[in-house]
C-alpha positions as CSV (number, residue, x, y, z in Angstrom):
1,M,117.9,166.0,-7.7
2,G,116.4,165.6,-4.5
3,A,113.2,167.2,-5.8
4,R,113.1,164.1,-8.6
5,L,114.2,161.3,-5.6
6,S,110.9,163.0,-3.7
7,D,108.7,162.7,-6.9
8,R,109.4,159.1,-7.1
9,C,109.0,158.7,-3.1
10,R,105.5,160.4,-4.4
11,D,104.3,157.5,-6.5
12,L,105.9,154.4,-5.1
13,P,102.9,151.9,-5.5
14,P,100.8,151.1,-2.6
15,A,101.8,147.6,-2.8
16,C,105.4,148.3,-3.6
17,F,106.8,145.3,-0.8
18,A,104.6,142.7,-3.0
19,P,108.3,141.8,-3.8
20,V,109.8,141.5,-1.0
21,M,106.7,139.2,0.4
22,A,107.1,137.0,-1.9
23,T,111.1,137.0,-2.6
24,G,111.1,136.1,1.4
25,I,108.8,133.4,1.6
26,V,110.0,131.7,-1.1
27,S,113.8,131.7,0.2
28,R,112.0,129.9,3.7
29,A,109.9,127.3,1.3
30,L,113.7,126.9,0.0
31,G,115.4,126.0,3.2
32,Q,112.7,123.9,4.7
33,A,113.6,121.9,1.4
34,G,117.1,121.9,2.0
35,A,118.3,124.6,-0.4
36,H,120.1,126.5,2.0
37,A,122.5,128.3,-0.4
38,V,119.8,129.5,-2.5
39,S,117.6,130.6,0.7
40,G,120.1,133.0,1.8
41,I,120.8,134.5,-1.9
42,L,117.1,134.9,-1.8
43,F,117.1,136.2,2.1
44,G,120.1,138.4,1.2
45,V,118.0,139.6,-2.0
46,A,114.5,140.4,0.2
47,A,116.4,142.4,2.3
48,A,118.2,144.5,0.1
49,L,115.3,145.4,-1.4
50,Y,113.0,146.0,1.6
51,L,115.2,148.3,3.1
52,P,115.4,151.1,0.6
53,L,111.4,150.5,-0.2
54,L,111.1,151.2,3.3
55,A,113.1,154.8,3.6
56,A,111.0,155.5,0.2
57,A,108.0,155.1,2.3
58,G,109.1,156.9,5.2
59,V,109.6,160.2,3.0
60,K,106.4,159.4,1.2
61,A,104.7,159.1,4.8
62,A,106.3,162.6,5.8
63,V,106.3,164.4,3.1
64,H,103.5,163.3,1.1
65,R,101.1,163.0,3.3
66,G,98.0,164.5,1.0
67,A,99.0,161.5,-1.4
68,L,99.2,159.0,1.8
69,R,95.9,160.1,2.7
70,A,94.1,160.4,-0.2
71,E,95.3,156.1,-0.9
72,L,94.2,155.2,2.2
73,R,90.3,156.0,1.7
74,D,90.9,154.5,-1.8
75,P,89.2,150.5,-0.9
76,G,91.2,149.8,-4.7
77,R,94.7,151.4,-3.5
78,L,94.3,151.0,0.7
79,F,95.0,147.2,1.4
80,G,97.9,147.5,-1.3
81,H,99.7,148.9,1.9
82,Y,99.4,145.8,4.0
83,T,102.0,144.5,1.9
84,L,104.6,146.0,4.4
85,V,103.4,144.7,7.1
86,A,103.6,141.0,5.3
87,A,107.1,142.1,4.1
88,S,108.4,143.2,7.8
89,G,106.4,139.6,9.6
90,V,108.3,137.6,6.9
91,L,111.7,138.9,7.4
92,A,111.4,139.0,11.1
93,T,110.5,135.4,11.1
94,R,114.0,134.6,9.7
95,L,115.7,136.5,11.9
96,A,114.0,135.2,15.1
97,E,117.2,133.3,15.5
98,G,121.2,134.2,16.3
99,P,122.2,137.8,16.5
100,G,119.4,139.3,13.8
101,R,116.6,138.3,16.5
102,I,117.2,142.3,17.8
103,A,116.6,143.2,14.1
104,G,113.0,141.0,13.8
105,C,112.3,142.7,16.6
106,V,111.9,145.9,15.4
107,L,110.6,144.3,12.2
108,L,107.7,142.9,14.2
109,A,107.4,146.9,15.8
110,V,107.0,148.0,12.1
111,A,104.9,145.1,11.5
112,V,103.1,146.2,14.5
113,V,102.5,149.6,14.3
114,V,101.5,150.1,10.0
115,W,99.1,147.8,10.5
116,A,97.2,149.2,13.5
117,G,97.2,152.8,11.4
118,L,95.5,150.4,8.6
119,V,93.1,149.1,10.4
120,R,92.2,152.4,11.1
121,A,92.2,153.6,7.4
122,T,90.3,150.2,6.5
123,A,87.4,150.9,9.6
124,R,86.8,153.9,8.1
125,L,86.1,153.1,5.0
126,R,82.0,152.6,5.7
127,H,81.4,156.3,5.9
128,A,82.6,156.0,2.0
129,G,78.8,154.0,1.6
130,P,78.8,150.7,1.5
131,E,77.8,150.0,-2.2
132,P,81.0,151.9,-3.2
133,V,83.0,150.0,-1.5
134,R,81.7,146.6,-2.2
135,R,81.9,146.8,-5.8
136,R,86.3,147.8,-6.0
137,A,86.2,144.1,-3.5
138,D,89.2,141.8,-5.1
139,G,91.8,139.8,-4.4
140,I,94.3,141.9,-3.2
141,W,91.7,143.0,0.0
142,F,93.0,139.5,1.2
143,L,96.3,141.4,2.4
144,A,94.4,142.1,5.2
145,T,94.8,138.9,6.6
146,V,97.7,138.4,5.2
147,G,98.9,141.0,7.0
148,L,97.6,140.1,10.1
149,Q,98.8,136.4,10.5
150,A,102.2,137.4,9.5
151,I,102.3,139.3,12.7
152,V,101.0,135.8,14.3
153,L,103.7,134.3,12.6
154,T,106.4,136.6,14.0
155,L,104.7,136.2,17.6
156,T,105.5,132.3,17.5
157,S,109.1,133.4,16.7
158,L,109.6,135.6,18.4
159,A,107.8,135.8,21.3
160,A,106.9,132.1,22.1
161,T,106.1,132.4,25.7
162,R,102.3,131.6,27.5
163,W,101.7,135.2,26.7
164,G,103.2,136.1,23.4
165,L,101.2,132.9,21.9
166,A,98.0,133.8,24.1
167,V,98.2,137.0,22.3
168,A,98.6,135.2,18.7
169,L,96.4,132.3,19.7
170,L,93.5,135.7,19.8
171,L,94.9,137.3,16.5
172,W,95.3,134.1,14.7
173,G,91.3,133.2,15.4
174,A,90.7,137.1,14.2
175,G,91.9,136.4,11.7
176,L,89.5,133.7,10.2
177,P,86.4,135.7,10.7
178,L,88.2,138.4,8.8
179,Y,89.2,136.1,5.8
180,A,85.6,135.0,5.8
181,G,84.0,138.7,5.4
182,T,86.3,139.7,2.9
183,L,85.9,136.1,0.5
184,A,81.9,137.2,1.3
185,L,82.7,140.8,-0.5
186,V,84.7,139.8,-3.5
187,V,82.3,136.3,-4.2
188,R,79.5,139.0,-4.0
189,R,81.6,141.3,-6.4
190,L,82.0,138.5,-8.7
191,R,78.7,138.1,-9.0
192,H,77.1,141.3,-9.3
193,H,80.1,142.8,-10.7
194,P,82.4,140.1,-12.7
195,P,85.2,141.5,-14.1
196,R,86.6,141.5,-17.9
197,P,89.2,139.8,-18.4
198,A,91.9,142.3,-18.7
199,Q,90.6,143.4,-14.9
200,A,90.9,139.3,-14.0
201,L,94.5,140.5,-12.2
202,P,96.8,137.8,-10.5
203,S,95.6,139.6,-7.1
204,Y,93.3,136.8,-6.5
205,W,95.8,134.5,-5.6
206,V,96.3,136.0,-2.6
207,T,92.7,134.2,-1.8
208,M,94.8,131.2,-1.3
209,G,97.6,132.7,-0.2
210,A,96.1,134.0,2.7
211,A,94.6,130.7,3.6
212,A,98.3,129.3,3.5
213,I,99.3,131.6,5.4
214,S,96.9,131.3,8.1
215,T,97.4,127.6,7.8
216,L,101.1,127.8,8.3
217,A,100.3,130.2,11.1
218,G,98.3,128.1,13.0
219,A,100.3,125.3,12.5
220,R,103.5,127.1,14.0
221,L,100.6,127.8,16.4
222,L,100.6,123.6,17.0
223,V,104.8,124.0,18.0
224,H,103.8,125.2,21.1
225,E,101.2,123.3,22.2
226,E,102.2,122.6,25.2
227,L,101.8,126.2,25.8
228,L,98.6,126.7,25.2
229,P,94.9,126.0,26.9
230,G,94.4,122.6,26.2
231,P,90.5,122.9,25.3
232,V,91.8,124.7,22.2
233,R,94.8,122.4,21.0
234,G,92.2,119.8,18.9
235,P,90.0,122.7,17.4
236,L,92.7,124.2,16.4
237,A,94.7,121.2,15.1
238,G,91.6,120.6,12.7
239,T,90.9,124.5,11.5
240,V,94.6,124.2,10.2
241,V,94.1,121.3,8.3
242,A,90.9,123.0,7.0
243,L,92.5,126.1,5.9
244,W,94.9,124.1,4.0
245,V,92.5,121.7,2.3
246,W,90.9,125.0,1.3
247,A,94.1,126.0,-0.1
248,T,94.7,123.0,-2.1
249,V,90.8,123.5,-3.7
250,L,91.4,127.0,-4.9
251,I,94.4,126.4,-7.1
252,P,92.8,124.6,-9.9
253,P,90.3,127.4,-10.1
254,L,93.2,129.8,-10.0
255,V,95.4,128.3,-12.6
256,A,91.8,128.2,-14.6
257,A,91.1,131.8,-14.6
258,G,94.5,132.7,-15.6
259,V,93.9,129.7,-18.8
260,W,90.4,132.2,-19.4
261,R,92.6,135.1,-19.2
262,H,95.7,134.2,-21.7
263,L,94.7,131.5,-23.6
264,R,90.5,132.2,-24.2
265,H,90.6,135.8,-24.1
266,R,94.1,136.3,-25.3
267,V,95.2,138.8,-22.8
268,P,98.5,139.6,-23.0
269,F,101.0,138.1,-20.7
270,A,103.0,140.6,-19.8
271,Y,104.7,141.9,-16.8
272,E,102.4,143.4,-14.3
273,P,103.1,144.3,-10.4
274,T,100.5,141.9,-9.5
275,L,102.4,139.1,-10.6
276,W,104.0,139.0,-7.6
277,C,100.9,137.8,-5.9
278,V,101.4,134.5,-7.9
279,V,104.9,134.1,-6.4
280,F,104.0,134.5,-2.6
281,P,100.7,132.5,-2.4
282,L,102.3,129.3,-4.4
283,G,105.5,129.9,-1.9
284,M,103.2,130.2,1.5
285,Y,101.6,126.8,0.3
286,A,104.9,125.1,-0.1
287,T,105.9,126.5,3.3
288,A,102.3,125.8,4.9
289,T,102.7,122.1,3.1
290,A,106.2,121.4,4.2
291,Q,105.5,122.4,7.9
292,L,102.5,120.5,8.4
293,A,104.3,117.4,6.6
294,G,106.4,118.0,9.2
295,E,104.2,118.3,12.2
296,H,102.0,115.3,11.1
297,R,105.5,113.4,10.2
298,I,103.7,112.5,7.3
299,D,107.2,111.2,4.7
300,A,105.3,110.7,1.1
301,V,104.6,114.5,0.9
302,A,108.5,115.1,1.4
303,V,109.4,115.1,-2.0
304,P,105.9,116.9,-3.5
305,C,107.4,119.5,-0.7
306,R,110.5,119.8,-1.9
307,L,108.8,120.1,-6.0
308,L,106.8,122.6,-4.8
309,A,108.9,125.1,-3.3
310,W,111.5,124.5,-6.7
311,L,107.9,125.7,-8.4
312,A,107.7,128.7,-6.8
313,L,110.9,129.7,-7.1
314,S,110.8,128.8,-10.8
315,A,107.5,131.4,-10.9
316,W,109.8,133.7,-8.7
317,L,112.0,134.1,-11.3
318,A,109.5,134.4,-14.5
319,V,108.3,137.1,-12.5
320,G,111.7,138.6,-11.8
321,A,112.6,138.1,-15.3
322,R,109.5,139.8,-17.5
323,C,110.3,142.7,-13.7
324,L,113.8,143.6,-15.1
325,T,113.3,143.1,-18.9
326,G,109.4,143.4,-19.4
327,R,106.7,146.3,-20.4
328,P,104.2,146.7,-17.9
329,G,101.0,144.9,-19.1
330,S,97.5,146.4,-18.2
331,G,97.7,145.7,-14.5
332,T,98.1,148.7,-12.2
333,A,100.1,148.2,-8.3
334,A,97.4,148.3,-6.2
């Protein structure tokens, strides 16, 4: 029994925390939309998923180091591990107030430690040769940006001091060239090595999710603008709006890609773990839009924000139902 459990921990997919980050952010979106009861239930689900997954990841790191090192050297699997960073950050942000603050600080520490290790592993990819690495670039690579901005979000909630926000601002700024560089690599890969329909996985939605979480993190920094240096406030506000516009622009082509994949080329719409990479961006976009609407007091956007939150919940329910009852499709966990 113990051996079988250990084997299951060894086979844990790198992106196994994707359901946690998706559930957590949909919970937050619903909370902003006023559906506090449903939001609380989803947060409980996210926490219930996180704890056993964290324990299993700990067993994998302690007992199956060879398997973990192999994943960290594989550019097609390394970036999936950033879901642990993002999931920890999303949950920590919800625990920032009240008696859960200590747990939030622990989760922030987990996110920072794991993120630092993954950054080192990502830097080592250059030893594999640039061209083989570039050919593997896809939407899952944007999880590096998502993980970094999740730490920024947590800092704006747990360390809202002048020094804490200064660190958060530096990290947020570092996330912008990271996103731009990833986008350049992915676009280059799509131009020179376009994926076949079965390979056009839903993970490309993380392109939008990374822009949305960068929007939200920047908007949360602006909440504490009195603690930020005066010269950065205007450029920060303008960049946040530009990121939200970019996230909005990405939605139609991503929807079109799904139509091209499933309707034009008839790839079966079965469950695949990367479907959570659609739920998370939808929840993050709803949350970021609500944050911007609140900051700028745009009353006309209030109703669409609520609709976006319920749309994210619908996506969560659909993917969750397929996860429980459907057979795996062509996708694999990154």
